[in-house]
C-alpha positions, 0 to 999 in steps of 0.5 A: 340835244336838239337831235334827241328831243326831235327823235322823242317827238317823232316816237310820240307822234308815231304811238299816236298814230298806231293807237287807232289801228290797235282799236280796230284790230280789237273790234274785228277780233270781237266780231269774229268771236261773237259770230262763231259763238252764236253759230255753236250756242243758238239753241242752248240759252233762251234767257236774256238775263243770262244772255246779258250776264254772259255778254258782259262776262264775254266783254270782260273776258275779251278785255282779259284775253279769255274766250268762251268758244261754246257759248251762244249769243242767240237773239241777244246779239243786238243788245251785245253789240250795243253794250260791246259798242258802249264798252268799246266807246268807253275803253276808247275814251279812256285810252284816248283820255289816257293817251291824251293826258300822257301827251299833254303831260309830255307836251307840257314837259317838252314845253317846260324843257324847251322853256328851260332850254330857252332860259338856259340859252338866254342866260348863257347869251347874257353871260356871253354878252357880259363876258364880251363886254367885259373883255371889250372894256379890258381891251379898250383899257389896255389900248388906252394904256398902250396908246399912252405908253406909245405917246410917251414913248414918241414924246421922249423919242422927239425930245431926244432927237431935239437934244441930239440935234442941239448937241450936234449943233453945239458940237463943232467937230461933228461932220455934216451929213445933210444939205442944211448942215453944209449950208449953215457951215457956209453961212458962218464960213463962206471962204472955206474951200474945204466945206465947199468941196465936201459939200460937192462930194456929199452931192456926188454921193447922192448921184447929184452931179449937176447939184455938185456943179452948181455948188462949184459955180456958187463957190466961185461967187461966194469966195472972196477974190483975195482968197486965191488959194481957196479958189484954186481948191475949187478949181481943182475939185471941179477939174476932178469932178469933170474927169470922173463924171463929165467928158473931155469937152466939159473938162477942157471947158473947165480947164480953160476957165480955170487957167484964166481965173488962177495961175496957169502953171498950177492948173496945167500941172493938176491937170497932168496929175489927173491924166497920170493918175486916171488913165492907163495910157500915159501918153496924154500926160507925157505930151501934156508935161512936154507942153508944160516944160516948154511953156514954163521952162524957166520954173524948176518945179515943172522939170522936176514933176516931169522927172517924177513922172518918168520914174514913178509912172513910166519907170524909166530912169534914162528919161529922167536923166534926159529930163535933167539935162534938158532942165539944166540947159534951160534953167539958170546956173543958180538953180542947178545944185538944187535941181540935181539934188532934188532929182537925186532924192526922187531917184532914191525914193523911187528905188533907183538908189545908184542913180541917186548916189551918182548924182550926190557924188557929182554935186559934192565933187563939184560943190564940195563946200555945199554942206547942205548937199552933204547933209541931204545925202547923209539924211537920205542914206540913213532912210534906207533899209537896210542901212549901210553904215559903212557908206555913211561913215565914209561920207562923214570921214570925207566931210569932216576932212574938209576945211571948213569953218569951225562952226560948221565943223563942230556941227558936223562932228556932233552929228557924227558922234550922235550917229555913232552912239546910235549905231556905233559902239565905244570904239567908234565913238572914241575914234570920233572924239579923238578926231574932234580933239585933233581938229580943235588942236589944230585950230588952236595952233593956227590961231597961235 
């Protein structure tokens, strides 16, 4: 719209500039025509009145485009020019007035249009301002509503967190998940080694090794001196910590402190267990077991640990047999049966079944009235897969044929019958019942 208005103004200006040129061209044409007519008609007309009338008519004819070529102006040329100038001035004034009026009207119209446009623009700007203000108000209202909702949501979440924390504090079975939780638990139970060890593990999960060491040192101070078992658990955890995250020197320092603080045999065995479970080369663990057996040779448990190491870790039953022989040489005879039975059980559990059977057979042949060994033998055979039913029946038959007290025999026969009910049939059950009846009859005859 602005470009169109500018073009119209430019056209109007161009028209104003062209009008004077048109008037000059008309005057030149009049002058040429008058001079031509004067030369042709000098001698024909001498009357000034007729000349004036002819001049007036000529002027009118020129204005209409009609020219008399045979008309002679003669001596009235000056009057003609004067009248022509008057008429031309009138025409010019009239034309100028018309154009001025048109220009004024157009300018007025343009001014009115510009005023209308300005008014429209002002109205539009006012409307836009009003619309923007209304939009801003709406946005402010929405922001207030959203802020209220956010505050409400934050308040609700905060209340939920507080309630969850309160419920967690009430729930005693909840696992602690922060240092504050562990500290609160330790204030209530300072002698609980389990909590101390969990606290150490929590710090290790955060890669805080020094803090885990500090917790172990705190535990030694907080746990009562009467709670030897609880302190032993802390020492074991401390040894494992140094084995995983320390070095040989730090491990040995903790080991030496532990042997002077609690029973040395347990600490030695624990260190041996650490070596055998965390190293691919088990020579260090083997040497440590030999040291333990020489240092605590009167204790059957150290020999049993060494035998289990040879079967479970080294898979060497011959070494286990040698260890048992050395144990029988050093241990008192009162412990021979029990240590042999234990070695037989670990052979069974580590899939060296024939070695275990030979040991049980050796024991029951030398100590036939040790019904507890017979029971262990039967029980370990029942645990094997697949179960050898004939082997177990053979053991029951041999056991029930011994001369034992009535009380022991009754318990053996009951157990034999329960075994047949579980694995046998009616004939096998009937055979056990007949055996029991015969035993009772023989007992009654002897009593008579």
